[in-house]
C-alpha positions in Angstrom: 110.8 99.2 102.4 107.1 99.0 101.7 105.0 96.6 103.7 103.9 93.4 102.1 100.1 92.8 101.5 100.1 89.9 103.9 101.8 91.8 106.7 99.5 94.8 105.9 96.5 92.6 106.4 97.7 91.3 109.7 98.2 94.8 111.0 94.9 96.0 109.5 93.1 93.1 111.2 94.6 94.0 114.5 93.8 97.8 114.1 90.3 97.2 112.9 89.6 94.6 115.7 90.9 97.1 118.3 88.7 99.9 116.9 85.6 97.7 117.0 86.3 96.4 120.5 86.6 100.0 121.8 83.5 101.1 120.0 85.3 103.5 117.6 83.1 102.7 114.7 83.8 105.9 112.8 87.6 105.3 113.0 87.1 101.7 111.9 85.0 102.8 108.9 87.5 105.5 108.0 90.4 103.0 108.1 88.4 100.4 106.1 87.5 102.7 103.3 91.0 103.9 102.9 92.3 100.3 102.1 92.9 99.0 98.6 90.1 96.5 97.4 92.6 93.6 97.5 93.5 94.5 101.2 89.8 94.6 102.1 89.2 91.3 100.4 92.1 89.6 102.4 90.8 91.2 105.6 87.3 89.9 105.0 88.6 86.4 104.3 90.5 86.6 107.6 87.4 87.3 109.7 84.6 85.0 111.1 81.4 85.3 109.2 79.6 87.5 111.8 82.4 90.0 111.9 82.8 89.8 108.1 79.3 90.8 107.4 79.5 93.6 110.0 82.6 95.0 108.3 81.0 94.6 104.9 78.1 96.8 105.9 80.5 99.5 107.1 82.0 99.9 103.7 81.1 102.7 101.2 80.8 100.1 98.5 82.2 102.3 95.8 84.5 99.5 95.0 82.4 96.6 96.1 82.6 95.0 92.6 86.4 94.8 92.8 86.4 93.5 96.3 84.0 90.7 95.3 86.4 89.8 92.5 89.3 89.5 94.9 87.7 87.2 97.5 87.3 83.5 97.0 84.2 82.0 95.4 82.7 80.8 98.7 83.2 84.1 100.5 81.9 86.0 97.5 78.8 83.9 97.5 78.1 84.6 101.2 78.6 88.4 100.6 76.3 88.4 97.5 73.6 86.7 99.6 73.4 89.7 102.0 73.3 92.3 99.3 70.1 93.6 97.7 69.6 93.9 94.0 70.4 97.6 93.9 73.7 97.1 95.6 74.6 94.2 93.3 73.8 96.2 90.2 76.0 99.1 91.5 78.8 96.6 92.1 78.9 95.8 88.4 79.3 99.4 87.3 82.8 100.6 86.3 84.3 97.2 86.0 86.4 96.1 83.0 84.5 93.8 80.7 86.6 90.7 81.6 86.2 91.4 85.3 82.5 92.0 84.8 82.2 88.7 83.0 83.8 86.9 86.0 81.4 88.5 88.4 78.2 88.1 86.4 78.4 84.3 86.6 77.9 84.5 90.4 75.0 87.0 90.4 71.3 86.4 90.2 69.7 86.4 86.8 67.7 89.6 87.4 70.9 91.4 88.3 72.7 90.1 85.3 70.0 91.2 82.9 70.0 94.7 84.5 73.8 95.0 84.3 73.7 94.0 80.6 70.9 96.5 79.8 73.0 99.3 81.4 75.8 98.7 78.9 75.8 100.3 75.5 75.2 98.0 72.5 78.9 97.6 71.6 80.0 96.8 75.2 77.0 94.4 75.5 78.0 92.5 72.4 81.6 92.3 73.6 80.6 91.1 77.0 78.3 88.4 75.5 81.3 87.3 73.4 83.5 86.9 76.5 80.7 85.1 78.4 80.3 82.6 75.6 83.7 81.0 76.4 84.5 78.7 79.4 86.1 80.7 82.2 89.1 78.3 82.2 90.0 79.0 78.6 91.8 81.9 76.9 88.4 83.2 75.8 87.3 83.4 79.4 90.4 85.3 80.3 90.6 87.7 77.5 89.6 91.4 77.4 88.1 92.8 74.3 89.4 96.3 75.0 92.2 96.4 72.4 94.0 99.0 70.3 94.6 97.9 66.7 96.5 99.6 63.8 97.2 98.7 60.2 100.7 98.0 58.9 100.6 100.5 56.0 100.3 103.7 58.2 103.1 105.8 59.6 104.2 106.0 63.2 103.2 109.7 63.2 99.6 108.6 62.4 99.7 106.1 65.2 100.9 108.7 67.7 98.1 111.1 66.7 95.6 108.3 67.0 96.9 107.5 70.5 96.6 111.2 71.5 93.0 111.3 70.3 92.2 108.3 72.5 93.7 110.2 75.5 94.3 106.9 77.3 95.2 103.3 76.6 93.9 100.1 78.2 95.8 98.9 81.3 98.9 96.8 80.7 99.2 98.0 77.0 102.9 97.3 76.1 102.2 97.0 72.4 99.5 97.7 69.8 98.1 94.9 67.7 98.6 95.0 63.9 95.7 93.7 61.9 94.6 93.7 58.2 91.3 95.1 56.9 89.4 92.0 57.9 90.7 92.1 61.5 93.0 89.2 61.0 96.1 89.2 63.3 99.4 90.1 61.7 101.8 91.1 64.4 102.5 93.6 67.3 104.0 97.0 67.5 105.8 97.9 70.7 105.1 101.3 72.3 108.8 101.8 72.8 109.4 101.4 69.1 106.7 104.1 68.4 108.4 106.7 70.5 112.0 105.9 69.6 111.9 105.7 65.8 111.4 108.1 63.0 107.7 109.1 62.8 107.7 108.7 59.0 108.5 105.0 59.3 105.7 102.6 58.5 104.2 100.2 61.1 105.0 97.3 58.8 108.7 98.1 59.0 108.8 97.9 62.8 106.1 95.4 63.8 107.1 92.0 65.2 105.4 89.2 63.2 107.1 86.4 65.2 104.8 86.8 68.3 102.6 83.8 68.3 98.9 84.6 69.3 96.9 82.5 71.7 94.0 80.5 70.4 90.7 81.3 72.1 90.1 77.7 73.1 93.5 77.2 74.8 93.3 76.3 78.5 94.0 78.9 81.1 96.8 76.7 82.5 98.5 76.6 79.1 98.1 80.4 78.8 99.8 80.9 82.1 102.6 78.6 81.1 103.1 80.7 77.9 103.2 83.9 79.8 105.7 82.5 82.3 107.9 81.0 79.6 108.0 84.1 77.3 107.8 86.8 80.1 104.8 88.3 78.4 102.8 91.3 79.7 100.0 90.9 77.2 99.2 88.6 74.3 96.6 88.7 71.4 93.8 86.1 71.3 92.6 84.7 67.9 89.9 82.3 66.7 90.4 79.4 64.3 90.3 81.7 61.3 93.2 83.9 62.8 90.7 86.7 63.5 91.7 88.9 66.4 89.2 88.6 69.3 90.9 90.3 72.2 94.0 90.1 74.4 95.1 88.6 77.7 97.0 90.7 80.2 99.4 89.7 83.0 97.1 90.6 85.9 94.6 87.9 84.8 97.4 85.4 84.3 98.8 86.0 87.8 95.3 85.1 89.2 95.4 81.9 87.2 98.9 81.0 88.5 97.7 81.7 92.1 94.6 79.6 91.7 96.5 76.7 90.1 99.0 76.7 93.1 96.1 76.8 95.6 94.3 74.1 93.8 97.3 71.8 93.9 98.0 72.3 97.6 94.3 72.0 98.7 93.5 69.1 96.4 96.1 67.0 98.1 94.0 67.2 101.2 90.7 66.7 99.3 89.7 70.4 99.8 88.7 73.2 97.5 90.9 76.2 96.9 87.8 78.4 97.3 86.8 77.0 100.7 86.0 79.6 103.3 88.4 79.4 106.3 85.5 80.4 108.6 82.7 78.4 106.9 80.1 76.8 109.2 81.3 73.8 111.1 78.7 71.4 109.8 79.3 72.5 106.2 83.1 72.0 106.5 82.7 68.7 108.3 80.4 67.4 105.5 83.0 68.3 102.9 85.9 66.6 104.7 83.9 63.5 105.5 84.2 62.1 102.0 88.0 62.3 102.0 88.2 60.8 105.5 85.9 58.0 104.3 88.2 57.3 101.3 91.2 57.3 103.6 89.4 54.9 106.1 88.8 52.4 103.3 92.5 52.4 102.3 93.4 52.0 105.9 91.2 49.0 106.2 92.9 47.5 103.1 96.2 47.8 104.9 94.7 46.3 108.0 93.3 43.4 105.9 96.8 42.7 104.6 98.1 42.6 108.2 95.3 40.2 109.2 96.5 37.7 106.6 99.7 37.3 108.7 97.9 37.1 112.1 99.6 33.8 113.0 103.0 35.2 112.1 102.5 38.2 114.3 101.3 36.1 117.2 104.5 34.1 117.0 106.8 37.1 116.7 105.2 40.1 118.2 108.3 42.3 117.5 107.2 42.4 113.8 104.2 44.6 114.8 106.7 47.2 116.2 108.5 47.6 112.9 105.5 47.6 110.5 105.1 51.4 110.7 108.8 52.0 109.8 108.5 50.1 106.5 105.2 51.7 105.5 106.2 55.2 106.5 109.5 55.2 104.6 107.8 54.0 101.5 105.1 56.7 101.8 107.7 59.5 102.2 109.8 58.3 99.3 106.8 57.9 97.0 105.4 61.4 98.0 108.7 63.0 97.0 108.6 61.4 93.5 104.8 62.1 93.2 105.3 65.8 94.0 108.1 66.1 91.5 106.2 64.5 88.7 103.0 66.5 89.4 105.1 69.7 89.3 106.7 68.5 86.0 103.3 67.9 84.5 102.1 71.3 85.5 105.1 73.0 84.0 104.9 70.8 80.8 108.2 69.2 81.6 106.9 65.7 81.7 105.2 63.9 78.8 105.2 60.7 76.8 108.5 61.5 75.2 110.5 61.5 78.5 108.3 59.4 80.9 110.4 56.2 80.4 113.6 58.1 81.2 112.0 59.6 84.3 110.8 56.1 85.4 114.2 54.6 84.9 115.8 57.5 86.9 113.3 57.1 89.8 113.9 53.4 89.8 117.6 54.0 90.2 117.0 56.4 93.0 114.7 53.9 94.7 117.3 51.2 94.5 120.1 53.4 95.8 118.0 54.9 98.7 116.5 51.4 99.4 120.0 49.9 99.9 121.3 52.8 102.0 118.3 53.1 104.3 117.7 49.3 104.4 121.2 49.0 105.8 120.6 51.7 108.4 117.3 50.3 109.5 118.6 46.8 109.5 121.5 47.8 111.8 119.1 49.6 114.2 116.8 46.5 114.3 119.7 44.2 115.0 121.1 46.4 117.8 117.6 47.0 119.2 116.2 43.4 119.1 119.5 41.4 119.0 118.1 39.5 115.9 120.1 39.4 112.7 117.4 37.7 110.7 114.8 40.4 111.7 117.3 43.1 110.6 117.8 41.4 107.2 114.0 41.0 106.7 113.2 44.7 107.4 116.1 45.7 105.2 114.9 43.6 102.3 111.3 44.8 102.8 112.5 48.5 102.9 114.4 48.1 99.7 111.4 46.6 97.9 109.0 49.3 99.2 111.3 52.2 98.3 111.7 50.8 94.7 107.9 50.3 94.5 107.4 53.9 95.8 109.6 55.4 93.2 107.9 53.6 90.3 104.4 54.3 91.7 105.3 58.0 92.1 105.9 58.2 88.4 103.2 55.9 87.0 100.3 57.1 89.1 100.2 60.8 88.1 100.9 59.9 84.4 98.1 57.4 84.4 95.6 59.7 86.1 96.5 62.5 83.8 95.9 60.2 80.8 92.4 59.5 82.0 91.6 63.2 82.7 91.9 62.9 86.5 93.7 65.5 88.5 96.9 63.8 90.0 97.0 66.3 92.8 93.5 65.2 93.9 93.8 61.4 93.8 97.5 60.7 93.5 98.4 60.9 97.2 95.7 58.5 98.4 96.5 55.9 95.8 100.2 56.2 96.4 99.8 55.8 100.2 97.6 52.8 99.7 100.2 51.1 97.4 103.2 51.8 99.6 101.4 50.7 102.8 100.1 47.5 101.2 103.4 46.6 99.4 105.6 47.5 102.4 103.5 45.5 104.9 103.0 42.5 102.6 106.7 42.3 101.8 107.8 42.6 105.4 105.4 40.1 106.8 105.6 37.6 104.0 109.4 37.6 104.3 109.1 37.1 108.0 106.7 34.3 107.5 109.0 32.6 105.0 112.4 33.1 106.8 111.6 33.1 110.5 108.3 31.6 111.5 
């Protein structure tokens, strides 16, 4: 069984570190330059900056452009800063136009101008076309290197045309059928070309039910389409149905990975492109904002507690149980929040079924609230020998779990409606709500029934 890229990087890191520590520079350089660009990129991201730059300077840089594309934005920026203009221009050579478009946006203007001037006029025009679209749209993902045919020619002509080209663009599973004005008509699978009578016409075999992707469609929607339809490539059109290019699965995989990283990192207030070994002061400054927001929400919960100071002074046991109520609500709400955010990302949740989902989560909150309220109440009664205290925490727990379920649905839907990423802000808002509601319900019931 072949080794996974992650395991390979771990082993490579150990081997390279050992070679460097023993002074075997030639061996380290030889090993490095034998790695795939993606492996080198992962290796660079796994090293502190001083060692990263040292390793970077040991490379032959024949594939430096590809390596820069594989690393995260922050690491890429740090590597670009230590490269001279000649090295940067060399890094742009030999890249596919869509990859070149991704890299040029991070390069100095002088390097970008030189790279554009090095292209022939047709490639330069195609590249400028790709650069005119936002990188998070289908236009930003597409590659203009496409193979088109007309529907009124035979398969034999298509075969001869392919042989004359001598090669096809990567991930070409079908040719794109267009009319004389380059309007998209359908697709012709390569398997159909080689398995049918050469005298048959393209129009007899082409598939006209393959929906093209609009150039302005978001990258996330493109990824969802590829995932749903199991696509390898897809044509991209403009508003007039004119063929502009195609999107391939390799670019979509990158989008899916970035979306996943974004969701995970956003929940902690971090960027998916953050360098693991960035300077301490830089990382601390970034995290300070999120910590400050969390501090304010914590003070809000503390203020609610202060409203019942006299109640706590009379029955100090209440303070012992406050974390139980708040924590259970937070966990229950996080479960619902995560589920809804996932549903939004997969296009499974929308206005049509949001009420059904809300009713479902309300039912789950009531059921879990009753079950765990009983458990916690029994524990409180046995622990403190106080039936009233057990009943109070049970009621507060039920109220907070119901509130958590509702909030877990309403918060992400509301944030999405106003164009705010639920993964970024949802967790903080939810925690604040469940803490405040849980604490207020618990202490107000205690103040009413006991004190």
